[in-house]
PDB file of N, CA, C and O in Angstrom, chain B, residues numbered from 101:
ATOM      1  N   MET B 101      86.613  83.492 119.464  1.00  0.00           N
ATOM      2  CA  MET B 101      87.647  82.751 120.159  1.00  0.00           C
ATOM      3  C   MET B 101      88.243  83.668 121.219  1.00  0.00           C
ATOM      4  O   MET B 101      88.697  84.765 120.893  1.00  0.00           O
ATOM      5  N   SER B 102      88.252  83.255 122.449  1.00  0.00           N
ATOM      6  CA  SER B 102      88.787  84.070 123.520  1.00  0.00           C
ATOM      7  C   SER B 102      89.810  83.261 124.306  1.00  0.00           C
ATOM      8  O   SER B 102      89.468  82.263 124.940  1.00  0.00           O
ATOM      9  N   TYR B 103      91.036  83.686 124.261  1.00  0.00           N
ATOM     10  CA  TYR B 103      92.087  83.034 125.015  1.00  0.00           C
ATOM     11  C   TYR B 103      93.208  84.020 125.232  1.00  0.00           C
ATOM     12  O   TYR B 103      93.304  85.032 124.538  1.00  0.00           O
ATOM     13  N   MET B 104      94.047  83.725 126.191  1.00  0.00           N
ATOM     14  CA  MET B 104      95.161  84.598 126.524  1.00  0.00           C
ATOM     15  C   MET B 104      96.381  83.739 126.736  1.00  0.00           C
ATOM     16  O   MET B 104      96.361  82.804 127.538  1.00  0.00           O
ATOM     17  N   SER B 105      97.440  84.049 126.025  1.00  0.00           N
ATOM     18  CA  SER B 105      98.696  83.373 126.266  1.00  0.00           C
ATOM     19  C   SER B 105      99.806  84.413 126.228  1.00  0.00           C
ATOM     20  O   SER B 105      99.656  85.476 125.625  1.00  0.00           O
ATOM     21  N   VAL B 106     100.896  84.106 126.863  1.00  0.00           N
ATOM     22  CA  VAL B 106     102.031  85.021 126.918  1.00  0.00           C
ATOM     23  C   VAL B 106     103.248  84.282 126.398  1.00  0.00           C
ATOM     24  O   VAL B 106     103.551  83.173 126.837  1.00  0.00           O
ATOM     25  N   SER B 107     103.940  84.902 125.464  1.00  0.00           N
ATOM     26  CA  SER B 107     105.181  84.360 124.921  1.00  0.00           C
ATOM     27  C   SER B 107     106.198  85.478 124.866  1.00  0.00           C
ATOM     28  O   SER B 107     105.843  86.656 124.839  1.00  0.00           O
ATOM     29  N   ARG B 108     107.462  85.103 124.848  1.00  0.00           N
ATOM     30  CA  ARG B 108     108.545  86.084 124.778  1.00  0.00           C
ATOM     31  C   ARG B 108     109.449  85.780 123.607  1.00  0.00           C
ATOM     32  O   ARG B 108     109.610  84.624 123.215  1.00  0.00           O
ATOM     33  N   ALA B 109     110.044  86.832 123.046  1.00  0.00           N
ATOM     34  CA  ALA B 109     111.039  86.690 121.986  1.00  0.00           C
ATOM     35  C   ALA B 109     112.052  87.804 122.164  1.00  0.00           C
ATOM     36  O   ALA B 109     111.696  88.921 122.538  1.00  0.00           O
ATOM     37  N   ARG B 110     113.297  87.507 121.900  1.00  0.00           N
ATOM     38  CA  ARG B 110     114.362  88.493 122.023  1.00  0.00           C
ATOM     39  C   ARG B 110     114.654  89.085 120.647  1.00  0.00           C
ATOM     40  O   ARG B 110     114.713  88.363 119.651  1.00  0.00           O
ATOM     41  N   VAL B 111     114.837  90.409 120.599  1.00  0.00           N
ATOM     42  CA  VAL B 111     115.184  91.097 119.359  1.00  0.00           C
ATOM     43  C   VAL B 111     116.706  91.056 119.211  1.00  0.00           C
ATOM     44  O   VAL B 111     117.441  91.381 120.144  1.00  0.00           O
ATOM     45  N   THR B 112     117.172  90.647 118.013  1.00  0.00           N
ATOM     46  CA  THR B 112     118.612  90.544 117.767  1.00  0.00           C
ATOM     47  C   THR B 112     119.189  91.909 117.408  1.00  0.00           C
ATOM     48  O   THR B 112     118.460  92.893 117.280  1.00  0.00           O
ATOM     49  N   SER B 113     120.506  91.950 117.248  1.00  0.00           N
ATOM     50  CA  SER B 113     121.174  93.197 116.867  1.00  0.00           C
ATOM     51  C   SER B 113     120.748  93.664 115.485  1.00  0.00           C
ATOM     52  O   SER B 113     120.935  94.831 115.141  1.00  0.00           O
ATOM     53  N   LYS B 114     120.179  92.768 114.689  1.00  0.00           N
ATOM     54  CA  LYS B 114     119.666  93.120 113.358  1.00  0.00           C
ATOM     55  C   LYS B 114     118.168  93.423 113.398  1.00  0.00           C
ATOM     56  O   LYS B 114     117.513  93.472 112.357  1.00  0.00           O
ATOM     57  N   SER B 115     117.636  93.623 114.588  1.00  0.00           N
ATOM     58  CA  SER B 115     116.206  93.907 114.795  1.00  0.00           C
ATOM     59  C   SER B 115     115.310  92.773 114.327  1.00  0.00           C
ATOM     60  O   SER B 115     114.176  93.013 113.911  1.00  0.00           O
ATOM     61  N   GLN B 116     115.798  91.551 114.387  1.00  0.00           N
ATOM     62  CA  GLN B 116     115.004  90.388 114.021  1.00  0.00           C
ATOM     63  C   GLN B 116     114.601  89.644 115.284  1.00  0.00           C
ATOM     64  O   GLN B 116     115.216  89.795 116.340  1.00  0.00           O
ATOM     65  N   LEU B 117     113.557  88.840 115.151  1.00  0.00           N
ATOM     66  CA  LEU B 117     113.174  87.973 116.255  1.00  0.00           C
ATOM     67  C   LEU B 117     112.613  86.685 115.698  1.00  0.00           C
ATOM     68  O   LEU B 117     112.170  86.628 114.551  1.00  0.00           O
ATOM     69  N   VAL B 118     112.636  85.660 116.516  1.00  0.00           N
ATOM     70  CA  VAL B 118     112.039  84.384 116.145  1.00  0.00           C
ATOM     71  C   VAL B 118     110.700  84.297 116.856  1.00  0.00           C
ATOM     72  O   VAL B 118     110.629  84.408 118.080  1.00  0.00           O
ATOM     73  N   LEU B 119     109.646  84.098 116.091  1.00  0.00           N
ATOM     74  CA  LEU B 119     108.339  83.939 116.716  1.00  0.00           C
ATOM     75  C   LEU B 119     108.316  82.629 117.483  1.00  0.00           C
ATOM     76  O   LEU B 119     108.679  81.588 116.936  1.00  0.00           O
ATOM     77  N   PRO B 120     107.901  82.660 118.728  1.00  0.00           N
ATOM     78  CA  PRO B 120     107.798  81.417 119.488  1.00  0.00           C
ATOM     79  C   PRO B 120     106.868  80.427 118.789  1.00  0.00           C
ATOM     80  O   PRO B 120     105.929  80.823 118.100  1.00  0.00           O
ATOM     81  N   LYS B 121     107.137  79.153 118.973  1.00  0.00           N
ATOM     82  CA  LYS B 121     106.369  78.104 118.311  1.00  0.00           C
ATOM     83  C   LYS B 121     104.869  78.252 118.562  1.00  0.00           C
ATOM     84  O   LYS B 121     104.067  78.084 117.643  1.00  0.00           O
ATOM     85  N   ALA B 122     104.494  78.562 119.782  1.00  0.00           N
ATOM     86  CA  ALA B 122     103.072  78.702 120.105  1.00  0.00           C
ATOM     87  C   ALA B 122     102.430  79.824 119.288  1.00  0.00           C
ATOM     88  O   ALA B 122     101.281  79.703 118.864  1.00  0.00           O
ATOM     89  N   VAL B 123     103.161  80.901 119.070  1.00  0.00           N
ATOM     90  CA  VAL B 123     102.646  82.024 118.285  1.00  0.00           C
ATOM     91  C   VAL B 123     102.546  81.626 116.812  1.00  0.00           C
ATOM     92  O   VAL B 123     101.540  81.905 116.160  1.00  0.00           O
ATOM     93  N   ARG B 124     103.590  80.972 116.286  1.00  0.00           N
ATOM     94  CA  ARG B 124     103.554  80.508 114.889  1.00  0.00           C
ATOM     95  C   ARG B 124     102.362  79.595 114.655  1.00  0.00           C
ATOM     96  O   ARG B 124     101.660  79.714 113.650  1.00  0.00           O
ATOM     97  N   GLU B 125     102.143  78.691 115.584  1.00  0.00           N
ATOM     98  CA  GLU B 125     101.020  77.766 115.442  1.00  0.00           C
ATOM     99  C   GLU B 125      99.685  78.491 115.542  1.00  0.00           C
ATOM    100  O   GLU B 125      98.759  78.201 114.785  1.00  0.00           O
ATOM    101  N   GLN B 126      99.586  79.426 116.471  1.00  0.00           N
ATOM    102  CA  GLN B 126      98.339  80.158 116.664  1.00  0.00           C
ATOM    103  C   GLN B 126      98.009  80.999 115.429  1.00  0.00           C
ATOM    104  O   GLN B 126      96.844  81.112 115.047  1.00  0.00           O
ATOM    105  N   LEU B 127      99.035  81.590 114.805  1.00  0.00           N
ATOM    106  CA  LEU B 127      98.823  82.406 113.608  1.00  0.00           C
ATOM    107  C   LEU B 127      98.843  81.574 112.334  1.00  0.00           C
ATOM    108  O   LEU B 127      98.496  82.068 111.261  1.00  0.00           O
ATOM    109  N   ASP B 128      99.245  80.321 112.448  1.00  0.00           N
ATOM    110  CA  ASP B 128      99.380  79.435 111.289  1.00  0.00           C
ATOM    111  C   ASP B 128     100.308  80.053 110.248  1.00  0.00           C
ATOM    112  O   ASP B 128      99.956  80.166 109.074  1.00  0.00           O
ATOM    113  N   VAL B 129     101.512  80.457 110.701  1.00  0.00           N
ATOM    114  CA  VAL B 129     102.484  81.076 109.809  1.00  0.00           C
ATOM    115  C   VAL B 129     103.715  80.201 109.659  1.00  0.00           C
ATOM    116  O   VAL B 129     104.046  79.391 110.524  1.00  0.00           O
ATOM    117  N   GLY B 130     104.376  80.392 108.536  1.00  0.00           N
ATOM    118  CA  GLY B 130     105.606  79.680 108.246  1.00  0.00           C
ATOM    119  C   GLY B 130     106.497  80.552 107.381  1.00  0.00           C
ATOM    120  O   GLY B 130     106.175  81.715 107.138  1.00  0.00           O
ATOM    121  N   PRO B 131     107.608  80.010 106.913  1.00  0.00           N
ATOM    122  CA  PRO B 131     108.538  80.771 106.088  1.00  0.00           C
ATOM    123  C   PRO B 131     107.844  81.390 104.880  1.00  0.00           C
ATOM    124  O   PRO B 131     107.096  80.722 104.166  1.00  0.00           O
ATOM    125  N   GLY B 132     108.101  82.665 104.667  1.00  0.00           N
ATOM    126  CA  GLY B 132     107.532  83.370 103.527  1.00  0.00           C
ATOM    127  C   GLY B 132     106.210  84.053 103.793  1.00  0.00           C
ATOM    128  O   GLY B 132     105.789  84.902 103.007  1.00  0.00           O
ATOM    129  N   ASP B 133     105.537  83.701 104.891  1.00  0.00           N
ATOM    130  CA  ASP B 133     104.275  84.361 105.214  1.00  0.00           C
ATOM    131  C   ASP B 133     104.537  85.798 105.640  1.00  0.00           C
ATOM    132  O   ASP B 133     105.614  86.117 106.144  1.00  0.00           O
ATOM    133  N   VAL B 134     103.561  86.651 105.439  1.00  0.00           N
ATOM    134  CA  VAL B 134     103.662  88.062 105.790  1.00  0.00           C
ATOM    135  C   VAL B 134     102.775  88.325 107.002  1.00  0.00           C
ATOM    136  O   VAL B 134     101.645  87.842 107.072  1.00  0.00           O
ATOM    137  N   LEU B 135     103.298  89.094 107.956  1.00  0.00           N
ATOM    138  CA  LEU B 135     102.534  89.481 109.137  1.00  0.00           C
ATOM    139  C   LEU B 135     102.179  90.956 109.049  1.00  0.00           C
ATOM    140  O   LEU B 135     102.923  91.757 108.483  1.00  0.00           O
ATOM    141  N   VAL B 136     101.031  91.301 109.618  1.00  0.00           N
ATOM    142  CA  VAL B 136     100.575  92.684 109.670  1.00  0.00           C
ATOM    143  C   VAL B 136     100.589  93.105 111.132  1.00  0.00           C
ATOM    144  O   VAL B 136     100.109  92.371 111.996  1.00  0.00           O
ATOM    145  N   PHE B 137     101.137  94.286 111.412  1.00  0.00           N
ATOM    146  CA  PHE B 137     101.211  94.826 112.769  1.00  0.00           C
ATOM    147  C   PHE B 137     100.248  96.008 112.855  1.00  0.00           C
ATOM    148  O   PHE B 137     100.376  96.981 112.111  1.00  0.00           O
ATOM    149  N   HIS B 138      99.286  95.913 113.769  1.00  0.00           N
ATOM    150  CA  HIS B 138      98.320  96.982 113.998  1.00  0.00           C
ATOM    151  C   HIS B 138      98.665  97.615 115.342  1.00  0.00           C
ATOM    152  O   HIS B 138      98.596  96.947 116.374  1.00  0.00           O
ATOM    153  N   ALA B 139      99.034  98.893 115.342  1.00  0.00           N
ATOM    154  CA  ALA B 139      99.404  99.580 116.581  1.00  0.00           C
ATOM    155  C   ALA B 139      98.365 100.653 116.896  1.00  0.00           C
ATOM    156  O   ALA B 139      97.941 101.404 116.016  1.00  0.00           O
ATOM    157  N   ASP B 140      97.961 100.712 118.166  1.00  0.00           N
ATOM    158  CA  ASP B 140      97.083 101.774 118.635  1.00  0.00           C
ATOM    159  C   ASP B 140      97.436 102.068 120.088  1.00  0.00           C
ATOM    160  O   ASP B 140      98.430 101.559 120.607  1.00  0.00           O
ATOM    161  N   GLU B 141      96.629 102.883 120.736  1.00  0.00           N
ATOM    162  CA  GLU B 141      96.934 103.292 122.110  1.00  0.00           C
ATOM    163  C   GLU B 141      96.859 102.137 123.108  1.00  0.00           C
ATOM    164  O   GLU B 141      97.332 102.269 124.237  1.00  0.00           O
ATOM    165  N   HIS B 142      96.272 101.004 122.708  1.00  0.00           N
ATOM    166  CA  HIS B 142      96.141  99.853 123.601  1.00  0.00           C
ATOM    167  C   HIS B 142      97.281  98.853 123.452  1.00  0.00           C
ATOM    168  O   HIS B 142      97.461  97.988 124.310  1.00  0.00           O
ATOM    169  N   GLY B 143      98.050  98.961 122.377  1.00  0.00           N
ATOM    170  CA  GLY B 143      99.151  98.027 122.161  1.00  0.00           C
ATOM    171  C   GLY B 143      99.300  97.685 120.694  1.00  0.00           C
ATOM    172  O   GLY B 143      98.884  98.441 119.816  1.00  0.00           O
ATOM    173  N   ILE B 144      99.897  96.541 120.445  1.00  0.00           N
ATOM    174  CA  ILE B 144     100.141  96.091 119.079  1.00  0.00           C
ATOM    175  C   ILE B 144      99.509  94.722 118.884  1.00  0.00           C
ATOM    176  O   ILE B 144      99.678  93.824 119.708  1.00  0.00           O
ATOM    177  N   ARG B 145      98.787  94.577 117.798  1.00  0.00           N
ATOM    178  CA  ARG B 145      98.176  93.303 117.433  1.00  0.00           C
ATOM    179  C   ARG B 145      98.875  92.798 116.181  1.00  0.00           C
ATOM    180  O   ARG B 145      99.090  93.554 115.233  1.00  0.00           O
ATOM    181  N   ILE B 146      99.226  91.532 116.181  1.00  0.00           N
ATOM    182  CA  ILE B 146      99.899  90.912 115.051  1.00  0.00           C
ATOM    183  C   ILE B 146      98.970  89.864 114.464  1.00  0.00           C
ATOM    184  O   ILE B 146      98.396  89.052 115.190  1.00  0.00           O
ATOM    185  N   GLU B 147      98.826  89.888 113.146  1.00  0.00           N
ATOM    186  CA  GLU B 147      98.020  88.864 112.493  1.00  0.00           C
ATOM    187  C   GLU B 147      98.647  88.490 111.159  1.00  0.00           C
ATOM    188  O   GLU B 147      99.434  89.246 110.589  1.00  0.00           O
ATOM    189  N   LYS B 148      98.291  87.330 110.681  1.00  0.00           N
ATOM    190  CA  LYS B 148      98.774  86.862 109.391  1.00  0.00           C
ATOM    191  C   LYS B 148      98.055  87.640 108.296  1.00  0.00           C
ATOM    192  O   LYS B 148      96.833  87.792 108.325  1.00  0.00           O
ATOM    193  N   ALA B 149      98.826  88.127 107.334  1.00  0.00           N
ATOM    194  CA  ALA B 149      98.233  88.871 106.230  1.00  0.00           C
ATOM    195  C   ALA B 149      97.539  87.918 105.277  1.00  0.00           C
ATOM    196  O   ALA B 149      98.028  86.824 104.996  1.00  0.00           O
ATOM    197  N   ALA B 150      96.413  88.346 104.794  1.00  0.00           N
ATOM    198  CA  ALA B 150      95.747  87.594 103.726  1.00  0.00           C
ATOM    199  C   ALA B 150      96.592  87.756 102.468  1.00  0.00           C
ATOM    200  O   ALA B 150      97.292  88.758 102.321  1.00  0.00           O
ATOM    201  N   ALA B 151      96.537  86.803 101.576  1.00  0.00           N
ATOM    202  CA  ALA B 151      97.340  86.870 100.351  1.00  0.00           C
ATOM    203  C   ALA B 151      97.110  88.184  99.616  1.00  0.00           C
ATOM    204  O   ALA B 151      98.043  88.735  99.032  1.00  0.00           O
ATOM    205  N   ALA B 152      95.895  88.688  99.636  1.00  0.00           N
ATOM    206  CA  ALA B 152      95.584  89.946  98.956  1.00  0.00           C
ATOM    207  C   ALA B 152      96.240  91.140  99.643  1.00  0.00           C
ATOM    208  O   ALA B 152      96.414  92.185  99.015  1.00  0.00           O
ATOM    209  N   ASP B 153      96.611  91.010 100.933  1.00  0.00           N
ATOM    210  CA  ASP B 153      97.255  92.094 101.675  1.00  0.00           C
ATOM    211  C   ASP B 153      98.744  92.192 101.375  1.00  0.00           C
ATOM    212  O   ASP B 153      99.377  93.187 101.728  1.00  0.00           O
ATOM    213  N   ASP B 154      99.311  91.184 100.734  1.00  0.00           N
ATOM    214  CA  ASP B 154     100.740  91.161 100.444  1.00  0.00           C
ATOM    215  C   ASP B 154     100.977  91.733  99.056  1.00  0.00           C
ATOM    216  O   ASP B 154     100.709  91.060  98.061  1.00  0.00           O
ATOM    217  N   PRO B 155     101.479  92.975  98.967  1.00  0.00           N
ATOM    218  CA  PRO B 155     101.653  93.583  97.652  1.00  0.00           C
ATOM    219  C   PRO B 155     102.694  92.872  96.792  1.00  0.00           C
ATOM    220  O   PRO B 155     102.740  93.093  95.582  1.00  0.00           O
ATOM    221  N   PHE B 156     103.518  92.035  97.382  1.00  0.00           N
ATOM    222  CA  PHE B 156     104.559  91.349  96.636  1.00  0.00           C
ATOM    223  C   PHE B 156     104.167  89.926  96.242  1.00  0.00           C
ATOM    224  O   PHE B 156     104.957  89.221  95.614  1.00  0.00           O
ATOM    225  N   SER B 157     102.974  89.505  96.599  1.00  0.00           N
ATOM    226  CA  SER B 157     102.578  88.123  96.341  1.00  0.00           C
ATOM    227  C   SER B 157     102.490  87.803  94.851  1.00  0.00           C
ATOM    228  O   SER B 157     102.609  86.641  94.462  1.00  0.00           O
ATOM    229  N   THR B 158     102.285  88.810  94.022  1.00  0.00           N
ATOM    230  CA  THR B 158     102.199  88.561  92.587  1.00  0.00           C
ATOM    231  C   THR B 158     103.565  88.492  91.915  1.00  0.00           C
ATOM    232  O   THR B 158     103.662  88.090  90.756  1.00  0.00           O
ATOM    233  N   PHE B 159     104.626  88.880  92.631  1.00  0.00           N
ATOM    234  CA  PHE B 159     105.963  88.886  92.067  1.00  0.00           C
ATOM    235  C   PHE B 159     106.685  87.580  92.368  1.00  0.00           C
ATOM    236  O   PHE B 159     107.742  87.591  92.999  1.00  0.00           O
ATOM    237  N   ASP B 160     106.133  86.465  91.928  1.00  0.00           N
ATOM    238  CA  ASP B 160     106.741  85.181  92.251  1.00  0.00           C
ATOM    239  C   ASP B 160     108.062  84.963  91.520  1.00  0.00           C
ATOM    240  O   ASP B 160     108.805  84.040  91.856  1.00  0.00           O
ATOM    241  N   GLU B 161     108.366  85.801  90.522  1.00  0.00           N
ATOM    242  CA  GLU B 161     109.662  85.669  89.866  1.00  0.00           C
ATOM    243  C   GLU B 161     110.802  86.106  90.787  1.00  0.00           C
ATOM    244  O   GLU B 161     111.971  85.854  90.495  1.00  0.00           O
ATOM    245  N   TRP B 162     110.455  86.768  91.911  1.00  0.00           N
ATOM    246  CA  TRP B 162     111.460  87.191  92.875  1.00  0.00           C
ATOM    247  C   TRP B 162     111.452  86.310  94.116  1.00  0.00           C
ATOM    248  O   TRP B 162     111.816  86.769  95.198  1.00  0.00           O
ATOM    249  N   SER B 163     111.053  85.086  93.981  1.00  0.00           N
ATOM    250  CA  SER B 163     110.951  84.230  95.157  1.00  0.00           C
ATOM    251  C   SER B 163     111.882  83.024  95.089  1.00  0.00           C
ATOM    252  O   SER B 163     111.589  81.977  95.667  1.00  0.00           O
ATOM    253  N   SER B 164     112.995  83.169  94.388  1.00  0.00           N
ATOM    254  CA  SER B 164     113.944  82.063  94.306  1.00  0.00           C
ATOM    255  C   SER B 164     114.815  82.026  95.554  1.00  0.00           C
ATOM    256  O   SER B 164     114.832  82.981  96.331  1.00  0.00           O
ATOM    257  N   SER B 165     115.529  80.942  95.746  1.00  0.00           N
ATOM    258  CA  SER B 165     116.432  80.841  96.896  1.00  0.00           C
ATOM    259  C   SER B 165     117.532  81.885  96.802  1.00  0.00           C
ATOM    260  O   SER B 165     117.999  82.374  97.831  1.00  0.00           O
ATOM    261  N   ALA B 166     117.963  82.244  95.580  1.00  0.00           N
ATOM    262  CA  ALA B 166     118.981  83.289  95.419  1.00  0.00           C
ATOM    263  C   ALA B 166     118.450  84.637  95.909  1.00  0.00           C
ATOM    264  O   ALA B 166     119.179  85.404  96.539  1.00  0.00           O
ATOM    265  N   ASP B 167     117.178  84.923  95.619  1.00  0.00           N
ATOM    266  CA  ASP B 167     116.574  86.166  96.090  1.00  0.00           C
ATOM    267  C   ASP B 167     116.473  86.168  97.609  1.00  0.00           C
ATOM    268  O   ASP B 167     116.769  87.176  98.250  1.00  0.00           O
ATOM    269  N   GLU B 168     116.059  85.051  98.185  1.00  0.00           N
ATOM    270  CA  GLU B 168     115.970  84.951  99.641  1.00  0.00           C
ATOM    271  C   GLU B 168     117.316  85.238 100.275  1.00  0.00           C
ATOM    272  O   GLU B 168     117.392  85.978 101.256  1.00  0.00           O
ATOM    273  N   GLU B 169     118.383  84.663  99.728  1.00  0.00           N
ATOM    274  CA  GLU B 169     119.740  84.878 100.246  1.00  0.00           C
ATOM    275  C   GLU B 169     120.152  86.339 100.118  1.00  0.00           C
ATOM    276  O   GLU B 169     120.712  86.916 101.051  1.00  0.00           O
ATOM    277  N   THR B 170     119.878  86.930  98.973  1.00  0.00           N
ATOM    278  CA  THR B 170     120.297  88.312  98.708  1.00  0.00           C
ATOM    279  C   THR B 170     119.585  89.299  99.629  1.00  0.00           C
ATOM    280  O   THR B 170     120.215  90.222 100.146  1.00  0.00           O
ATOM    281  N   TYR B 171     118.296  89.119  99.837  1.00  0.00           N
ATOM    282  CA  TYR B 171     117.501  90.104 100.572  1.00  0.00           C
ATOM    283  C   TYR B 171     117.255  89.745 102.035  1.00  0.00           C
ATOM    284  O   TYR B 171     116.512  90.446 102.722  1.00  0.00           O
ATOM    285  N   ARG B 172     117.861  88.674 102.519  1.00  0.00           N
ATOM    286  CA  ARG B 172     117.614  88.192 103.879  1.00  0.00           C
ATOM    287  C   ARG B 172     117.858  89.263 104.948  1.00  0.00           C
ATOM    288  O   ARG B 172     117.092  89.340 105.908  1.00  0.00           O
ATOM    289  N   ASP B 173     118.890  90.080 104.812  1.00  0.00           N
ATOM    290  CA  ASP B 173     119.272  91.008 105.863  1.00  0.00           C
ATOM    291  C   ASP B 173     118.663  92.398 105.732  1.00  0.00           C
ATOM    292  O   ASP B 173     119.045  93.313 106.461  1.00  0.00           O
ATOM    293  N   LEU B 174     117.732  92.561 104.821  1.00  0.00           N
ATOM    294  CA  LEU B 174     117.087  93.887 104.675  1.00  0.00           C
ATOM    295  C   LEU B 174     116.133  94.151 105.789  1.00  0.00           C
ATOM    296  O   LEU B 174     115.506  95.209 105.828  1.00  0.00           O
TER     297      LEU B 174
END
C-alpha cells in the first residue's frame, strides 16, 4: 500500500494529543488501543500494536472505568 497524507495535531500542556480522524481510521484505532512509535534517523513511524505487543493486555482486571479515571493523567 503506497499513499501519502498529511495531518496535524496539537500537543496539550499535559503532552497529550488527539489523533486526527483520518489517522485513527487509517490505523484502525480506538479507545484503549495501544500505539507503537518507531524512531530512527528518518523520522517517526506510528503503528497500531498487535495484541501480543501490549504487555498489559492480559491484565483485564485493571480495565474498569474506575481504573481509566484514576490513571487517565499518567
